[in-house]
N, C-alpha and C positions, 0 to 999 in steps of 0.2 A: 505494500499500500505506500502510494506516495502521501506523507503524514501533510494535512493540511492545516493539523492542527495547533494552533499558539502553544509555545513553550508556557510549561509551567513558572506563572511570573509570580516573584516574593512578594508577602503579603504585606498593603502598603503598612506604611509606618502608622504605628498609636493603634491600628485593629490588635484586637485581642479575639483568641477564640470563645465563641458564645458558650455563654455561662449556662448552667442547664437549665434550660426552656422547663417549666414549671408551671402548669396547669393548677390552681391552688383552689379546691374545694373550700368551703368554708360553708360554720352553720348561718343559716339565712334565717332570718325572722317569720315571725307567722305571718307578717304584711308580705313580705319578697315572695314566700311561698306561692299566699292568695295571688299575688302580682301577675307570675306566671302559670297559674294554674289551667288558664285556658290553652294557651299554647301548647303544653306538656298533654293536657287530655286528648287534643288534635292530633298530636304527632303521635302518641304512646296508645288512645286507643281509635282517634278517629281513621287515620291511614295505617293502623295495623303493623307498628313500626316495633320492631327490639328495644330492648329497654338502654343498652348499650348505643345502639343510632341516636335515640332519641337524646341520652346524654350529650352526644358528641355533637349534635346542631344544637342543645342549648348551650353548650360552651362556646361553640365556635360560633352561633351567629347571635346570640345575647350576653355573652360573656356573664352565662349563671352556671357555675361549677360548683359540685356538690357530687359525695359520693356517692356510691349504688345505696349504703344502706342507709343513706338520708333519704333516697330518692323510694328505698320499700317501704321504710315509717311512714312517707308522705302518702305513698298512694295508698297503701293500707287504710291511712286516717282519712282520705277521701273517698276509700273503698270504691278505688278503681281498680276495677279485672277485667281482662279478657275472657269474653264467654266462649264457649265451646260454640259451631254452626257448622253448619256442613254446605258445600256449594253444590249445585246442579250438576259439576261435572263430574266425574269418578274420582277424583283427589279429594279425600276427610281434612281437612286441619282443623287439627284442637289443639287451643291454645289456653294455658293460663298462668298463672304472674306468674314472672320466670325467677328462680331459687337463685339465693343469694350469696354472695360470693365476696372476698375480702377485694381490697383495692390492688391493683398489680401496676409496677411502673419500672420503666430502664431504672434501675439502679447507678447507670454511669452516667443518662442523661439528668435525672431526677424528674426527667417528665411523669408524674403523677397521672396516670392514666385509669379510665374504669373502664370493668366489662362483666360480664354474666355470664353464665351457662344456663342456655334456655333451654325449658323442659318441652319446649315446643319442636317443629324444626316443619318449616312450609314445602309441600312437594315442588321444586326446584323445575323452572323450564327448561327445556333440552339445552346443550352444551352450545349448540350453533346460536341460539338467542340470549343476548344479555339483558335479566334479569329490569323489571319495572321502574323507571326511575322518576321522582318525584322530584320537579324543578322549583330550586327556593333561588332563584335570583342568584347574587354571587356564589350561595353554597350550593348551587345544584352539582359542580365539579366534586364536592365533597361525596354526595351520593353515586355519582358516576364512578368513582373512583374506587366505593365500597362494590358496587354490585359489578364492576368487571375481575373486582377481588373474588366475589364469589361465585362466577363464573368461570372462571378461570380454575379454582379449583374445582367446582363443580366436574367440569370435562375433562381434568385430569382424571378422577375416580370414578368415572364411567367410563373412561375407556381400557378395553379389553389387554391390550398389548404390555408387553414388558417392559419396565423403563428401564435400562440396563444403570449400570452404575457408571456415569461419564468419568469418575477417576479410572476405571480399567485400561480404557483408551488411551490416557494421560500416563498413565504408569509403565505404557508399553512404552511410550517415546516422549516421554518427559519435558523433552528439550524441542520436540519437533514440531511447526506450525502445522495445520494449523490447532491452535488448542479449544476445544468447543463446552472445556468445562467451567460452568458458570461459577463455578465454587472456588477456582484458580483465579478467575479474575476479579471475587471478590477480596481474596486474598491477595492479589496483586496490589489493589489499590490499600490494603492495610498496611501493604509494608509503604506506599506514597505515606499514610501518616505517620510510621514508625521511622522512617528517615528523616520528616521536615522536623518530627519531634527532636531527634537526635542532631538537626543544625544541617542536614545533608541535602538543600535545597534543589542542588542539580541533580545527584543522585534520584530524591524524589520526584523531579521532573522526567526523567528518563521512566522511572517506574508506571508514572502515569501513562505516557507515549506507550507501554507496552497493554497497560489495563485497556486504555482505550483500543489499541489494534485486535485485541482477543476481543474485544465485545463484536466485530464483524462478523467473525467465527461463530461466537455463544450464540448469539442470536439465529442460526442456520440448527440448532440442537434445541428442539421444543421440549424440554425435557420439565419435568412440573416444577423443578427449583430455577426456574430461567427467571420466575417474576420475581419471587423470594430475594435472591441474589442481587439483582439489581433495586431493589426497595430498601435492602441492607444496606447496600453503597449510595443511595438516597439519604438514608437517614444519619448514617453516619458521615456524610460529609457537611450535614444540618448540625449537628450535635456537634463536630467538633469546631466551626466555622471558617470551614475549606468553601465561603460561597462564588467565591470565581472559581475553582474548579468545579462546582459543582454545576453553575452556568454552562462549564464547559460541556460537562458529563449529558446533562440532560438536553440540550442540542442536538449534541452529536448521536444520543439515542435516540432521541426522536427522527433525526431525518434517518437514520438506517432502520429504524423498524417499522416506518412509513414506507421507505421504497422495498422492505423484503419481506415484509410479513401484510398478511388480509387486512383490508379496512378496519374489519368489525375484531380484529384481533385483541383480545382485552390490554394487552401491553402497549399494544396503540393508543389504546382510550386513557390509559394511565398514566402515560409517558404527557400525553398531550394535557393532561388538566395539571400535573405536576409543573410542566411550563408557565403555566399560568399564574402558578401561586407567589405570595409576596415573600419574597425572603431576606427584602435588607434593614427589615424593621424584626424588632425581638417578638409583637406580636405576631407577625406570619409565620415568625420561625417557628414557635410554639403551638399553632395552628398545624401544619404541616406535619409536626412531629408527632401531637396530638393524631392526628389524621393516620398516618402509619401505623399509629400503633393502635388504634381501633380498627383499621384493615389487618391486621396481623392476627387479633384477640378473636377477630372475626373468623380466619380461618384455622383458628384453632377448635374452634366447636364445629367446624363443620367438619374438620378431618378427625375431629374425637370422637364423632356417632358413627366415622369408620373403622376403627380399631377394633381389633380382631379379626382382622380379612384373612381367611383360611391360608393362604398360599403365599407365599413371599413375593410375588408379583407386586404387590404396594409395598414396598421394604420403605420404597422414598416417602410416603407419609410419616412412618416413626423416624426417618432420620431428617426429615425437615422440623419434625416437632422435637426430637433429643438431638440429635448430633450435630443440628447448627442452632440448637436453642441457646449459644451461651451470645451471641451477638447481643449488640446495644438494640438492637428492634424488637429482639425476640425475648430477650433474657426474663425472669419473672413473669411467666403464664400460668403458675402455679398447676402444671402438671401433678406436683404431689397428690392433688385431689381427685386424681384418677388413677389413684395406687391398684385397686384392686382390677380395676379393667386393665389398665396397661401392663401391669405383671404377669398376669393370664395370658394376653395377647400375645407377648414377647416369648413367654413361657412354650405356648403353643407351637410357634413358628420355631422354636429352637427344638423342640421335639420331631417337628416335620424335616425338620432339617435332618437329624440322626437315621431317620428313617426310609426317607426319600432317595433313592440317587438321584433322582432327578437335579436337586436341590448342591449347587456345586458347591466347592470348598470356601470359596470367596464368599458368596451369601452366608454360607455360615460362621464364618467370621466376622463380619457386618451385626449380623445376629447376635455374636457373643459381644460386639462391642457396644450394639444399642443396651444391651442389658446391664451391661458394666456405669456406662456412660447415666441411665437412668436413675442406677442404684444409689452409685456416690455423688453424682449433681443434684437431682431432682431429691429422692428421697432422704438423703443423707445418711445412710446406713452403710457404715464403715466397715461393719466385717463380712457384711456379705458380699461389698465390694471389693475388700481383699481376697475374696474366694476367688470372686469373678476373673480380675486382675489377675491372678495366678493362674485359672486355667485356661486364659486367653495366652498367656507367656506359655505356657506346655504346648499348646494350639501350634504355634508361632517358633518353635523353641529352634535355639540356637546352636543345637547340638546335631542337625542336619544342615541338609544345603537348603535352603527357604528361597522361595521367591518374592518378587517384590513386594507381592500384597503381604505375603507373611511378616517380610520388615517391617512396611508400612503397621501392621496393626501391633507388633512386637513394641514397636518405638510406641503408641499408644498405651500402650499398658504398664511400659514403664514410668509414664509422665505421670499417669495413674496410682501408681503406687507411688509415686514420691511425691504427690499429692497428703496422699495417708501419711507417710513417713514423717512429712514437716508437720503434720498436727500433732504426730506423737512426738515431737522432736528428735527424731531418730537423723539425725544432721549425716551422717556419716552413708548410711543408705539411700537417701532420697538425694543427696550430690551424684552418688553413685548410679544410681537408677536416669538421672535427666541426662549424665554426659553416657549414659548405654544410648536413650533416646536420640542422640543426638547420630549418633554411630548407627543407628539402627535406621534412622532416615535416611543418610549420608547412602546408603546399602539400598534402600528402596528406591532412591531416585538416582542413581549412580554417579553422583558427583556432589562434592562438598559444597556446592555455591547453588544449590537450588532453593528455590521460594521455600519450600516447608521446612528446609533445614535451617533458613537464617530464622525463619518463626519460633521452631525450638531454643535457637539458640539466644534468641529473647527472653524467653521462658527458663534458659538457665542464668543469665544475667539478672533478672527480676528475682529468682534467688537467692543470689548471692548479695545482692542490695539488699533484700528483706534480713539475713540473717548478718549483716553489720561486715562484708566482706567487699567495701567496697571498690578497694583498687583490683581483682578478680574481676567483678562485675562490667568494670571500664575494660579491662584485657579481652572481655568474650566482646562486650559489643566493639568494641576496633575489630574484632574477628570477624563478627557478622557484619558492619560495615564494608569491610573489605570485600567478602563474599558476595554482597550484594553488587557491590562494582562489578565482580566479575560477573553474576550472574546478566544485570542488564548490558553488560557492554556485548555480552554473546547474541543476547537480542536484538539489539539496536538496530543493527543493520536488518531484520525481518522490519522493522517501523518506519523505514525511508524508500 
């Protein structure tokens, strides 16, 4: 590609990263609630909206922010309930008051966003049709984004084809274009932020060009993760205050998607609306973060209704919720509340993988890693997590010649063990496992200067910093930057 993108410019003097954008719920007076009652009743009852969407509109359009628990108490006091009814069509729609859930928010951005776990689910339109959008003046775009996300998720769930793990193809030739893995594109933008943080603006610009270049190929793979890794990227740029880079990304992504995807594709509509948003004011950025967070929590509800798929054809569903669940956009979505359902579903997949010869070893490793991630990071069950991590290590043993996928999951298990050992203040074994993780990541990618090797080195440096070994941390950071320069220099020719 002949790069027509401007180089990543330094942030103008005096501009600082966006502070944690936060929608601040508060205790409203009786008069304030009564003043909004008509609007709330119209949205929630009259237009039959989900509570999470009602709250989003009330916050964005009317500046009326309250927690879900506050809404629940108020709806009960007003005796506002959705009544069950049947339409003349074959689709029956049963609605009751949504069940209560605690607030969920991005711990990184501090944006407190509200969600619900509905005990109703409307029968959805065919995947070729975007759900009904009610126009709300300048806030119609909010509805369009939410509806487009809903359409995307349902289309992918209705698909009977197997969505292959994009990492498989990437690991086969990790340094060969085209890279169609959207997760790798997202990780490349993370490298941009890391290098910028360490004062390496020129290298950050090179990383940005590489990420922009990969986007062209990412759009050719209509994987279920595509939309979400792009929205992860947008959220991070807003959250970190990289508004200039965000403008370039949205313009580039919109133009590419318009040329390469059908006009009715959900991603095209989402990017068109995001391009119109206000990123220059704090309030505008808060609204974007709130919108994206609402879209993700809606997706969690949709996917959660499909947990327990009897075959690993929808492994991407679990990876979207669990494996990628630590991004700023997706974290803290209360998956632990679905413990019984999730544990049973993952255990069922694991049992099926053990007895069904059609399930590949790679998919077995993916399932084991999902069980470990959910147990350790969502449930906080350290004892069970240690058992699962050791099992994963045994399945990817160093005592025999391992594939790149084996090495990939071995590195992951080492990092998870290191987390547990750091918590137990077992400093020696924690350091040992983090160093092993870097070595196995090198084996997985066939080089010491790969994107994910560098990422694991940041983890090692962070460990040294937390344990008071600043000198060792600085050495690892310098080594990682040197490897990043080598990695980006190798790819620079591809982007010109």
